[in-house]
KEVEXKE-750320 format. One record per atom (N, C-alpha, C): atom name; residue in one letter; y, z, x; chain. Coordinates in steps of 0.1 Angstrom, whole numbers, plus 5000, padded with zeros to 4 digits. Each point is the difference from the previous one (the first is absolute). Layout:
N
> site, code, Y, Z, X, unit
> CA, A, Y, Z, X, A;
...
***
This chain:
211
> site, code, Y, Z, X, unit
> N, M, 7991, 8193, 0713, A;
> CA, M, 4989, 4995, 4991, A;
> C, M, 5000, 4985, 4999, A;
> N, E, 4989, 4994, 5003, A;
> CA, E, 4999, 4985, 4998, A;
> C, E, 4993, 4997, 4987, A;
> N, I, 5008, 4997, 4990, A;
> CA, I, 4995, 4998, 4987, A;
> C, I, 4992, 4987, 4999, A;
> N, A, 5002, 4991, 5010, A;
> CA, A, 4993, 4987, 5000, A;
> C, A, 4985, 5003, 5003, A;
> N, D, 4997, 5012, 5006, A;
> CA, D, 4986, 5003, 5004, A;
> C, D, 4993, 5007, 4988, A;
> N, L, 5007, 5004, 4989, A;
> CA, L, 4994, 5007, 4989, A;
> C, L, 4992, 4990, 4992, A;
> N, R, 4987, 5002, 4999, A;
> CA, R, 4992, 4991, 4992, A;
> C, R, 4987, 5007, 4996, A;
> N, R, 4993, 4995, 4990, A;
> CA, R, 4987, 5005, 4997, A;
> C, R, 4992, 4989, 4993, A;
> N, E, 4987, 5003, 4999, A;
> CA, E, 4991, 4990, 4993, A;
> C, E, 5000, 5004, 4985, A;
> N, Y, 4998, 4990, 4992, A;
> CA, Y, 4998, 5002, 4986, A;
> C, Y, 4985, 4997, 4996, A;
> N, L, 4994, 5012, 4997, A;
> CA, L, 4985, 4999, 5000, A;
> C, L, 4994, 5006, 4987, A;
> N, K, 5009, 5001, 4990, A;
> CA, K, 4995, 5007, 4987, A;
> C, K, 4992, 4990, 4991, A;
> N, G, 5000, 4988, 5003, A;
> CA, G, 4992, 4991, 4992, A;
> C, G, 5008, 4987, 4997, A;
> N, G, 4992, 4990, 4997, A;
> CA, G, 5007, 4987, 4997, A;
> C, G, 5001, 4997, 4985, A;
> N, L, 5005, 4989, 4997, A;
> CA, L, 5001, 4995, 4986, A;
> C, L, 4995, 4986, 4999, A;
> N, H, 4990, 4997, 4991, A;
> CA, H, 4993, 4988, 5000, A;
> C, H, 5003, 4992, 4987, A;
> N, R, 5000, 4987, 5001, A;
> CA, R, 5003, 4992, 4988, A;
> C, R, 4991, 5003, 4989, A;
> N, D, 4987, 5002, 5002, A;
> CA, D, 4991, 5002, 4989, A;
> C, D, 5002, 5014, 4993, A;
> N, E, 5008, 5008, 5006, A;
> CA, E, 5003, 5014, 4994, A;
> C, E, 5012, 4999, 4991, A;
> N, L, 5007, 4989, 5000, A;
> CA, L, 5013, 5000, 4993, A;
> C, L, 4998, 4997, 4985, A;
> N, P, 5006, 5008, 4991, A;
> CA, P, 4999, 4997, 4986, A;
> C, P, 5010, 4988, 4996, A;
> N, N, 4997, 4994, 4989, A;
> CA, N, 5009, 4989, 4995, A;
> C, N, 5014, 5005, 4998, A;
> N, D, 5001, 5012, 4995, A;
> CA, D, 5014, 5006, 4996, A;
> C, D, 5004, 5009, 5011, A;
> N, P, 5011, 4998, 5007, A;
> CA, P, 5005, 5008, 5011, A;
> C, P, 5003, 5015, 4996, A;
> N, M, 5003, 5002, 4987, A;
> CA, M, 5003, 5014, 4995, A;
> C, M, 4987, 5008, 5001, A;
> N, D, 4989, 4994, 4999, A;
> CA, D, 4987, 5008, 5001, A;
> C, D, 4999, 5006, 5014, A;
> N, L, 5003, 4991, 5010, A;
> CA, L, 5000, 5005, 5014, A;
> C, L, 5011, 5010, 5003, A;
> N, F, 5012, 4997, 4995, A;
> CA, F, 5011, 5010, 5002, A;
> C, F, 4996, 5013, 4994, A;
> N, E, 4995, 5001, 4988, A;
> CA, E, 4997, 5013, 4994, A;
> C, E, 4989, 5007, 5009, A;
> N, K, 4990, 4993, 5005, A;
> CA, K, 4990, 5006, 5008, A;
> C, K, 5006, 5006, 5013, A;
> N, W, 5009, 4992, 5006, A;
> CA, W, 5006, 5005, 5013, A;
> C, W, 5009, 5011, 4997, A;
> N, L, 5008, 5000, 4989, A;
> CA, L, 5009, 5011, 4997, A;
> C, L, 4991, 5013, 4997, A;
> N, R, 4990, 4998, 4993, A;
> CA, R, 4991, 5012, 4997, A;
> C, R, 4994, 5006, 5013, A;
> N, Q, 4996, 4991, 5010, A;
> CA, Q, 4995, 5005, 5012, A;
> C, Q, 5011, 5006, 5009, A;
> N, A, 5012, 4995, 4999, A;
> CA, A, 5012, 5007, 5007, A;
> C, A, 5002, 5014, 4994, A;
> N, C, 4999, 5001, 4987, A;
> CA, C, 5002, 5013, 4994, A;
> C, C, 4988, 5010, 5004, A;
> N, D, 4988, 4994, 4999, A;
> CA, D, 4988, 5009, 5003, A;
> C, D, 5001, 5004, 5015, A;
> N, A, 5006, 4992, 5009, A;
> CA, A, 5001, 5004, 5014, A;
> C, A, 5011, 5010, 5002, A;
> N, K, 5007, 5003, 4990, A;
> CA, K, 5011, 5010, 5000, A;
> C, K, 5011, 4995, 5010, A;
> N, L, 5003, 4987, 5000, A;
> CA, L, 5011, 4995, 5008, A;
> C, L, 5013, 5006, 4995, A;
> N, P, 5010, 5003, 5009, A;
> CA, P, 5013, 5005, 4995, A;
> C, P, 5006, 4988, 4992, A;
> N, D, 5005, 5003, 4988, A;
> CA, D, 5007, 4990, 4992, A;
> C, D, 4993, 4987, 4999, A;
> N, P, 4988, 5000, 4994, A;
> CA, P, 4992, 4987, 5000, A;
> C, P, 5007, 4990, 4991, A;
> N, T, 5009, 5004, 4991, A;
> CA, T, 5007, 4991, 4991, A;
> C, T, 5013, 4995, 5006, A;
> N, A, 5004, 5004, 5012, A;
> CA, A, 5012, 4996, 5006, A;
> C, A, 4999, 4985, 5004, A;
> N, M, 5011, 4993, 4997, A;
> CA, M, 5000, 4986, 5003, A;
> C, M, 5014, 4996, 5005, A;
> N, S, 5001, 4991, 5009, A;
> CA, S, 5013, 4995, 5004, A;
> C, S, 5004, 4989, 4991, A;
> N, V, 5013, 5001, 4996, A;
> CA, V, 5005, 4989, 4991, A;
> C, V, 5011, 4993, 5008, A;
> N, A, 4998, 4987, 5002, A;
> CA, A, 5009, 4991, 5008, A;
> C, A, 5009, 4992, 4990, A;
> N, T, 5013, 5000, 5003, A;
> CA, T, 5009, 4992, 4992, A;
> C, T, 5010, 4993, 5010, A;
> N, V, 5008, 4991, 4995, A;
> CA, V, 5009, 4993, 5008, A;
> C, V, 5014, 5000, 4994, A;
> N, D, 5010, 5003, 5008, A;
> CA, D, 5014, 5000, 4995, A;
> C, D, 5006, 4986, 4999, A;
> N, A, 5013, 5000, 4995, A;
> CA, A, 5006, 4987, 4998, A;
> C, A, 5002, 4992, 5013, A;
> N, N, 4999, 5006, 5011, A;
> CA, N, 5002, 4993, 5013, A;
> C, N, 4986, 4996, 5006, A;
> N, G, 4990, 5003, 4993, A;
> CA, G, 4986, 4997, 5005, A;
> C, G, 4995, 5011, 5009, A;
> N, Q, 5006, 5012, 5001, A;
> CA, Q, 4995, 5011, 5008, A;
> C, Q, 4989, 5007, 4993, A;
> N, P, 4988, 5001, 5006, A;
> CA, P, 4990, 5007, 4993, A;
> C, P, 5001, 5015, 5001, A;
> N, F, 4996, 5008, 4991, A;
> CA, F, 5000, 5014, 5000, A;
> C, F, 4986, 5005, 4995, A;
> N, Q, 4995, 5011, 5006, A;
> CA, Q, 4988, 5006, 4995, A;
> C, Q, 5002, 5015, 4998, A;
> N, R, 4992, 5006, 4991, A;
> CA, R, 5000, 5014, 4998, A;
> C, R, 4987, 5004, 4993, A;
> N, M, 4996, 5012, 5001, A;
> CA, M, 4988, 5005, 4994, A;
> C, M, 5003, 5006, 4986, A;
> N, V, 4992, 4996, 4991, A;
> CA, V, 5000, 5006, 4986, A;
> C, V, 4986, 5004, 4996, A;
> N, L, 4998, 5006, 4989, A;
> CA, L, 4987, 5004, 4995, A;
> C, L, 4996, 4991, 4988, A;
> N, L, 4988, 4995, 5001, A;
> CA, L, 4994, 4992, 4989, A;
> C, L, 4997, 5010, 4989, A;
> N, K, 5005, 4997, 4988, A;
> CA, K, 4997, 5009, 4988, A;
> C, K, 4991, 4994, 4990, A;
> N, H, 4998, 4987, 5000, A;
> CA, H, 4990, 4994, 4991, A;
> C, H, 4997, 4986, 5005, A;
> N, Y, 4988, 4995, 4997, A;
> CA, Y, 4996, 4987, 5003, A;
> C, Y, 4990, 4995, 4990, A;
> N, D, 5000, 4987, 4997, A;
> CA, D, 4991, 4994, 4992, A;
> C, D, 5001, 4985, 5002, A;
> N, A, 4994, 4992, 4991, A;
> CA, A, 5000, 4985, 5002, A;
> C, A, 5014, 4995, 4999, A;
> N, N, 5009, 5007, 4994, A;
> CA, N, 5014, 4996, 4998, A;
> C, N, 5009, 5003, 5012, A;
> N, G, 4995, 5008, 5009, A;
> CA, G, 5009, 5003, 5012, A;
> C, G, 4999, 5014, 5005, A;
> N, F, 5009, 5003, 5010, A;
> CA, F, 5001, 5012, 5007, A;
> C, F, 5014, 5007, 4996, A;
> N, V, 5000, 5013, 4996, A;
> CA, V, 5012, 5006, 4995, A;
> C, V, 5005, 5011, 5009, A;
> N, F, 5013, 5000, 5002, A;
> CA, F, 5007, 5012, 5006, A;
> C, F, 5013, 5002, 4993, A;
> N, Y, 5005, 5012, 5003, A;
> CA, Y, 5013, 5004, 4993, A;
> C, Y, 5010, 5003, 5011, A;
> N, T, 5013, 4999, 4996, A;
> CA, T, 5011, 5002, 5010, A;
> C, T, 5013, 5001, 4992, A;
> N, N, 5011, 5003, 5008, A;
> CA, N, 5013, 5000, 4995, A;
> C, N, 5005, 4985, 4999, A;
> N, L, 5005, 4996, 4989, A;
> CA, L, 5004, 4987, 4998, A;
> C, L, 5013, 4996, 5007, A;
> N, G, 5006, 5010, 5006, A;
> CA, G, 5012, 4997, 5009, A;
> C, G, 4997, 4999, 5014, A;
> N, S, 4987, 5002, 5004, A;
> CA, S, 4996, 5000, 5014, A;
> C, S, 5001, 4987, 5006, A;
> N, R, 4999, 4999, 5013, A;
> CA, R, 5001, 4988, 5007, A;
> C, R, 4989, 4990, 4996, A;
> N, K, 4988, 5006, 4999, A;
> CA, K, 4988, 4991, 4996, A;
> C, K, 5002, 4994, 4987, A;
> N, A, 5005, 5008, 4990, A;
> CA, A, 5003, 4995, 4987, A;
> C, A, 5010, 4989, 4999, A;
> N, Q, 5011, 5002, 5008, A;
> CA, Q, 5010, 4990, 5001, A;
> C, Q, 4995, 4987, 5006, A;
> N, Q, 4992, 5001, 5010, A;
> CA, Q, 4994, 4988, 5006, A;
> C, Q, 4990, 4993, 4991, A;
> N, I, 4993, 5008, 4993, A;
> CA, I, 4990, 4994, 4990, A;
> C, I, 5008, 4992, 4989, A;
> N, K, 5012, 5006, 4996, A;
> CA, K, 5008, 4993, 4990, A;
> C, K, 5004, 4986, 5005, A;
> N, Q, 5003, 4999, 5013, A;
> CA, Q, 5004, 4987, 5006, A;
> C, Q, 4989, 4991, 5002, A;
> N, N, 4988, 5006, 5005, A;
> CA, N, 4989, 4992, 5003, A;
> C, N, 4987, 5008, 4997, A;
> N, N, 4993, 4997, 4989, A;
> CA, N, 4989, 5009, 4996, A;
> C, N, 4987, 4996, 5006, A;
> N, H, 5000, 4992, 5011, A;
> CA, H, 4988, 4998, 5007, A;
> C, H, 4998, 5011, 5011, A;
> N, V, 4989, 5007, 4999, A;
> CA, V, 4998, 5011, 5009, A;
> C, V, 4986, 5000, 5006, A;
> N, S, 4997, 5008, 5010, A;
> CA, S, 4987, 5002, 5005, A;
> C, S, 4997, 5015, 5001, A;
> N, L, 4987, 5004, 4999, A;
> CA, L, 4996, 5013, 5001, A;
> C, L, 4989, 5001, 5011, A;
> N, L, 4999, 5012, 5006, A;
> CA, L, 4990, 5002, 5011, A;
> C, L, 4995, 5014, 4999, A;
> N, F, 4986, 5001, 4998, A;
> CA, F, 4994, 5013, 5001, A;
> C, F, 4994, 5002, 5014, A;
> N, P, 5004, 5009, 5007, A;
> CA, P, 4996, 5002, 5014, A;
> C, P, 4989, 5011, 5002, A;
> N, W, 4988, 4997, 4997, A;
> CA, W, 4990, 5010, 5001, A;
> C, W, 4994, 5000, 5014, A;
> N, H, 5007, 5005, 5010, A;
> CA, H, 4997, 4999, 5014, A;
> C, H, 4987, 5007, 5003, A;
> N, T, 4998, 5012, 4994, A;
> CA, T, 4988, 5008, 5004, A;
> C, T, 4987, 4992, 4996, A;
> N, L, 5001, 4992, 4989, A;
> CA, L, 4988, 4992, 4996, A;
> C, L, 5000, 4986, 5007, A;
> N, E, 5010, 4998, 5008, A;
> CA, E, 5002, 4987, 5007, A;
> C, E, 5001, 4989, 4990, A;
> N, R, 5009, 5002, 4990, A;
> CA, R, 5002, 4991, 4989, A;
> C, R, 5015, 4998, 4997, A;
> N, Q, 5003, 4988, 4995, A;
> CA, Q, 5013, 4998, 4994, A;
> C, Q, 4998, 4991, 4988, A;
> N, V, 5009, 5001, 4991, A;
> CA, V, 5000, 4991, 4988, A;
> C, V, 5015, 4995, 4999, A;
> N, H, 5002, 4987, 5000, A;
> CA, H, 5013, 4994, 4999, A;
> C, H, 5001, 4992, 4987, A;
> N, I, 5010, 5002, 4993, A;
> CA, I, 5002, 4994, 4987, A;
> C, I, 5014, 4993, 4999, A;
> N, T, 5000, 4988, 4994, A;
> CA, T, 5013, 4994, 4997, A;
> C, T, 5001, 4997, 4985, A;
> N, G, 5012, 5000, 4995, A;
> CA, G, 5002, 4998, 4986, A;
> C, G, 5015, 5001, 4996, A;
> N, V, 5002, 5001, 4987, A;
> CA, V, 5014, 5001, 4995, A;
> C, V, 5001, 5014, 4993, A;
> N, A, 5012, 5006, 5001, A;
> CA, A, 5002, 5013, 4993, A;
> C, A, 5007, 4998, 4987, A;
> N, E, 4995, 5007, 4990, A;
> CA, E, 5007, 5000, 4987, A;
> C, E, 5003, 5014, 4996, A;
> N, Q, 5011, 5003, 4994, A;
> CA, Q, 5004, 5014, 4996, A;
> C, Q, 4991, 5004, 4989, A;
> N, L, 4996, 5013, 5000, A;
> CA, L, 4992, 5005, 4989, A;
> C, L, 5008, 5003, 4988, A;
> N, S, 4993, 5000, 4989, A;
> CA, S, 5007, 5003, 4987, A;
> C, S, 5005, 5015, 4999, A;
> N, P, 5010, 5003, 4993, A;
> CA, P, 5004, 5014, 4998, A;
> C, P, 4989, 5009, 4995, A;
> N, L, 4991, 4995, 4992, A;
> CA, L, 4989, 5008, 4995, A;
> C, L, 4991, 5004, 5011, A;
> N, D, 4997, 4991, 5009, A;
> CA, D, 4991, 5003, 5012, A;
> C, D, 5007, 5010, 5009, A;
> N, V, 5013, 4999, 5002, A;
> CA, V, 5008, 5009, 5008, A;
> C, V, 5000, 5014, 4995, A;
> N, V, 5003, 5001, 4987, A;
> CA, V, 5001, 5013, 4993, A;
> C, V, 4986, 5007, 5001, A;
> N, K, 4990, 4993, 4997, A;
> CA, K, 4986, 5006, 5000, A;
> C, K, 4997, 5005, 5014, A;
> N, Y, 5003, 4992, 5010, A;
> CA, Y, 4996, 5005, 5014, A;
> C, Y, 5010, 5012, 5004, A;
> N, F, 5013, 4998, 4997, A;
> CA, F, 5010, 5010, 5005, A;
> C, F, 4996, 5014, 4995, A;
> N, H, 4996, 5001, 4987, A;
> CA, H, 4996, 5013, 4994, A;
> C, H, 4987, 5005, 5005, A;
> N, S, 4992, 4992, 5007, A;
> CA, S, 4987, 5005, 5005, A;
> C, S, 5002, 5006, 5014, A;
> N, R, 5012, 4998, 5006, A;
> CA, R, 5003, 5006, 5013, A;
> C, R, 5003, 5015, 5000, A;
> N, P, 4998, 5007, 5011, A;
> CA, P, 5004, 5014, 5001, A;
> C, P, 5015, 5001, 4998, A;
> N, K, 5004, 5011, 4994, A;
> CA, K, 5014, 5002, 4996, A;
> C, K, 5009, 4999, 5012, A;
> N, D, 4996, 5005, 5012, A;
> CA, D, 5009, 4999, 5011, A;
> C, D, 5002, 4985, 5004, A;
> N, S, 4989, 4992, 4999, A;
> CA, S, 5002, 4986, 5003, A;
> C, S, 5009, 4993, 4990, A;
> N, Q, 5000, 5004, 4987, A;
> CA, Q, 5009, 4994, 4990, A;
> C, Q, 5014, 5004, 5004, A;
> N, I, 5002, 5012, 5004, A;
> CA, I, 5014, 5004, 5005, A;
> C, I, 5004, 4992, 5012, A;
> N, A, 4991, 4998, 5009, A;
> CA, A, 5004, 4993, 5012, A;
> C, A, 5004, 4986, 4997, A;
> N, A, 4995, 4994, 4990, A;
> CA, A, 5004, 4986, 4996, A;
> C, A, 5015, 5000, 4996, A;
> N, W, 5005, 5011, 4994, A;
> CA, W, 5014, 5001, 4996, A;
> C, W, 5009, 5002, 5012, A;
> N, V, 4994, 5007, 5010, A;
> CA, V, 5009, 5005, 5012, A;
> C, V, 5004, 4989, 5009, A;
> N, S, 4990, 4991, 5004, A;
> CA, S, 5003, 4991, 5011, A;
> C, S, 5004, 4986, 4995, A;
> N, Q, 5012, 4996, 5005, A;
> CA, Q, 5004, 4986, 4999, A;
> C, Q, 4994, 4992, 5012, A;
> N, Q, 4988, 4996, 4998, A;
> CA, Q, 4991, 4995, 5011, A;
> C, Q, 5007, 4989, 5008, A;
> N, S, 4999, 5002, 5013, A;
> CA, S, 5006, 4990, 5010, A;
> C, S, 5015, 5002, 5002, A;
> N, S, 5007, 5008, 4992, A;
> CA, S, 5014, 5003, 5003, A;
> C, S, 5002, 5009, 5011, A;
> N, R, 5011, 4999, 5007, A;
> CA, R, 5003, 5009, 5012, A;
> C, R, 5004, 5013, 4995, A;
> N, I, 4995, 5011, 5007, A;
> CA, I, 5004, 5014, 4996, A;
> C, I, 5004, 5007, 5013, A;
> N, S, 5008, 5010, 4999, A;
> CA, S, 5005, 5007, 5012, A;
> C, S, 4990, 5011, 5005, A;
> N, A, 4993, 5006, 4991, A;
> CA, A, 4991, 5011, 5004, A;
> C, A, 4989, 5002, 4989, A;
> N, R, 4989, 5006, 5005, A;
> CA, R, 4989, 5003, 4991, A;
> C, R, 5004, 5010, 4989, A;
> N, S, 5009, 5009, 5004, A;
> CA, S, 5004, 5011, 4991, A;
> C, S, 5006, 4994, 4987, A;
> N, M, 5006, 4988, 5001, A;
> CA, M, 5005, 4994, 4988, A;
> C, M, 4989, 4998, 4990, A;
> N, L, 4988, 4995, 5005, A;
> CA, L, 4989, 4997, 4991, A;
> C, L, 4994, 5013, 4994, A;
> N, E, 4999, 5010, 5009, A;
> CA, E, 4995, 5013, 4996, A;
> C, E, 5009, 5007, 4989, A;
> N, S, 5013, 4999, 5002, A;
> CA, S, 5009, 5005, 4990, A;
> C, S, 4999, 4993, 4987, A;
> N, K, 4999, 4987, 5001, A;
> CA, K, 4999, 4992, 4987, A;
> C, K, 4987, 5003, 4993, A;
> N, F, 4989, 5002, 5008, A;
> CA, F, 4987, 5003, 4994, A;
> C, F, 5001, 5013, 4992, A;
> N, M, 5006, 5010, 5005, A;
> CA, M, 5001, 5013, 4993, A;
> C, M, 5009, 4998, 4988, A;
> N, E, 5010, 4992, 5001, A;
> CA, E, 5009, 4998, 4989, A;
> C, E, 4993, 4993, 4988, A;
> N, I, 4992, 4990, 5003, A;
> CA, I, 4993, 4993, 4990, A;
> C, I, 4988, 5009, 4994, A;
> N, K, 4994, 5007, 5009, A;
> CA, K, 4989, 5009, 4995, A;
> C, K, 5006, 5010, 4990, A;
> N, A, 5011, 5006, 5003, A;
> CA, A, 5006, 5009, 4991, A;
> C, A, 5004, 4994, 4987, A;
> N, K, 5005, 4987, 5001, A;
> CA, K, 5005, 4993, 4988, A;
> C, K, 4989, 4998, 4990, A;
> N, F, 4988, 4996, 5005, A;
> CA, F, 4988, 4997, 4991, A;
> C, F, 4990, 5011, 5000, A;
> N, A, 5004, 5012, 5003, A;
> CA, A, 4991, 5012, 5001, A;
> C, A, 4992, 5002, 4987, A;
> N, N, 5007, 4998, 4989, A;
> CA, N, 4994, 5004, 4987, A;
> C, N, 4996, 4988, 4991, A;
> N, G, 4999, 4988, 5006, A;
> CA, G, 4997, 4989, 4991, A;
> C, G, 4993, 4989, 5008, A;
> N, E, 4997, 4989, 4993, A;
> CA, E, 4993, 4989, 5006, A;
> C, E, 5010, 4992, 5009, A;
> N, I, 4996, 4995, 5011, A;
> CA, I, 5008, 4993, 5009, A;
> C, I, 5000, 4985, 4996, A;
> N, P, 5011, 4994, 4996, A;
> CA, P, 5000, 4986, 4996, A;
> C, P, 4999, 4991, 5012, A;
> N, V, 4995, 4988, 4997, A;
> CA, V, 4999, 4990, 5011, A;
> C, V, 5013, 4995, 5004, A;
> N, P, 5004, 5000, 5013, A;
> CA, P, 5013, 4994, 5004, A;
> C, P, 5000, 4985, 4997, A;
> N, S, 5012, 4996, 4996, A;
> CA, S, 5002, 4985, 4997, A;
> C, S, 4998, 4992, 5012, A;
> N, F, 5001, 5006, 5012, A;
> CA, F, 4999, 4992, 5013, A;
> C, F, 4987, 5001, 5006, A;
> N, W, 4990, 5005, 4993, A;
> CA, W, 4986, 5002, 5005, A;
> C, W, 4990, 4992, 4993, A;
> N, G, 4991, 4993, 5007, A;
> CA, G, 4990, 4991, 4993, A;
> C, G, 4989, 4997, 5009, A;
> N, G, 4994, 4988, 4997, A;
> CA, G, 4988, 4996, 5008, A;
> C, G, 4998, 4986, 5000, A;
> N, Y, 4991, 4995, 5008, A;
> CA, Y, 4997, 4986, 5001, A;
> C, Y, 4984, 4998, 5000, A;
> N, R, 4997, 4988, 4995, A;
> CA, R, 4986, 4996, 5001, A;
> C, R, 5000, 4987, 5009, A;
> N, I, 4992, 5000, 5010, A;
> CA, I, 4999, 4988, 5008, A;
> C, I, 4988, 4992, 4995, A;
> N, R, 5004, 4989, 4994, A;
> CA, R, 4989, 4990, 4996, A;
> C, R, 4996, 4992, 5012, A;
> N, F, 4988, 5001, 5004, A;
> CA, F, 4996, 4995, 5013, A;
> C, F, 4994, 4986, 4999, A;
> N, D, 5002, 4992, 5010, A;
> CA, D, 4993, 4987, 5001, A;
> C, D, 4992, 4998, 5012, A;
> N, S, 5000, 5010, 5009, A;
> CA, S, 4991, 4999, 5012, A;
> C, S, 4997, 5015, 5004, A;
> N, I, 4987, 5002, 5005, A;
> CA, I, 4996, 5013, 5005, A;
> C, I, 4991, 4997, 5012, A;
> N, E, 5004, 5005, 5012, A;
> CA, E, 4992, 4999, 5012, A;
> C, E, 4994, 5013, 5004, A;
> N, F, 4987, 5000, 5003, A;
> CA, F, 4993, 5012, 5004, A;
> C, F, 4997, 4998, 5015, A;
> N, W, 5003, 5010, 5008, A;
> CA, W, 4999, 5000, 5014, A;
> C, W, 4991, 5012, 5004, A;
> N, Q, 4989, 4997, 5007, A;
> CA, Q, 4991, 5010, 5005, A;
> C, Q, 4999, 4998, 5015, A;
> N, G, 5003, 5011, 5008, A;
> CA, G, 4999, 4999, 5014, A;
> C, G, 4986, 4997, 5005, A;
> N, G, 4999, 4992, 5011, A;
> CA, G, 4988, 4996, 5006, A;
> C, G, 4999, 5002, 5015, A;
> N, A, 4988, 5001, 5005, A;
> CA, A, 4999, 5001, 5015, A;
> C, A, 5005, 4989, 5007, A;
> N, H, 5006, 5002, 5012, A;
> CA, H, 5005, 4990, 5009, A;
> C, H, 5012, 4993, 4994, A;
> N, R, 5007, 5006, 4991, A;
> CA, R, 5012, 4995, 4993, A;
> C, R, 4996, 4988, 4991, A;
> N, L, 4987, 4999, 4997, A;
> CA, L, 4996, 4989, 4990, A;
> C, L, 5000, 5006, 4986, A;
> N, H, 5012, 5003, 4995, A;
> CA, H, 5001, 5006, 4987, A;
> C, H, 4996, 4991, 4989, A;
> N, D, 4996, 5005, 4989, A;
> CA, D, 4996, 4993, 4988, A;
> C, D, 5012, 4999, 4990, A;
> N, R, 5005, 4989, 4996, A;
> CA, R, 5011, 4998, 4991, A;
> C, R, 4996, 4990, 4989, A;
> N, F, 5002, 5004, 4988, A;
> CA, F, 4997, 4991, 4989, A;
> C, F, 5012, 5000, 4990, A;
> N, L, 5004, 4988, 4997, A;
> CA, L, 5012, 4998, 4992, A;
> C, L, 4996, 4995, 4986, A;
> N, Y, 5004, 5007, 4990, A;
> CA, Y, 4998, 4996, 4986, A;
> C, Y, 5014, 4994, 4995, A;
> N, Q, 4999, 4988, 4995, A;
> CA, Q, 5012, 4993, 4994, A;
> C, Q, 4997, 4996, 4986, A;
> N, R, 5009, 5002, 4991, A;
> CA, R, 4998, 4997, 4986, A;
> C, R, 5001, 4985, 4998, A;
> N, E, 4990, 4995, 4993, A;
> CA, E, 5000, 4986, 4996, A;
> C, E, 4997, 4999, 4985, A;
> N, G, 5011, 5000, 4992, A;
> CA, G, 4998, 5001, 4986, A;
> C, G, 4994, 5014, 4996, A;
> N, S, 4989, 5000, 4993, A;
> CA, S, 4994, 5013, 4996, A;
> C, S, 4989, 5004, 5010, A;
> N, L, 4998, 4993, 5011, A;
> CA, L, 4990, 5003, 5010, A;
> C, L, 5007, 5003, 5013, A;
> N, W, 4992, 5005, 5009, A;
> CA, W, 5004, 5004, 5014, A;
> C, W, 4993, 4991, 5010, A;
> N, H, 5008, 4994, 5009, A;
> CA, H, 4994, 4993, 5012, A;
> C, H, 5000, 5009, 5012, A;
> N, I, 4989, 5000, 5007, A;
> CA, I, 4998, 5010, 5011, A;
> C, I, 4999, 4992, 5013, A;
> N, D, 5008, 5004, 5010, A;
> CA, D, 4999, 4993, 5013, A;
> C, D, 4998, 5011, 5011, A;
> N, R, 4992, 4998, 5010, A;
> CA, R, 4999, 5008, 5012, A;
> C, R, 5011, 4996, 5009, A;
> N, L, 5008, 5010, 5005, A;
> CA, L, 5011, 4997, 5010, A;
> C, L, 4996, 5004, 5014, A;
> N, A, 5004, 4993, 5010, A;
> CA, A, 4998, 5004, 5014, A;
> C, A, 5007, 5013, 5002, A;
> N, P, 4995, 5008, 5009, A;
> CA, P, 5007, 5013, 5003, A;
> C, P, 5012, 4997, 5009, A;
***
């Protein structure tokens, strides 16, 4: 198979300067709603990129759980590799890869840990099995077999069978306070449309970028 020969045209439509709102969150909300309406698999999935102490970048997919003018929120194990890297360097980037719609949204900003109140509120809104799973996995740690996770899951499930599951002390979340958002729309002949919003005080400056 010659992967160098795999290509296609991007013909779903362009993005024009006069279509852009002053606030990038208005366009993000519109695009996210369209991704959900199109029934894309995991429309809220986003790649979170962090950097370790040696400057080595890492990426992983997480699920967006809330967004507003204050930022983008996700939850994780606070002992995970991403959490440890954020502790050392809280500058991160996010990427929403809506390939079917020929769109991407790239975000840069800084991560701040959520308050215990926010964490408790969200944790207890999760399905019970998801709450149990948060107790089971020491995320990013090495394990010898899947059976260890399954055994631990059943143990924790039995332990909390008759009561409320408390929030693990090692589980929490982050809000990414953003300072730039780039919207990418595929275009014919590889002439893609890219617009970059950058924060300037209380306003946003918009630039068109070459594809």
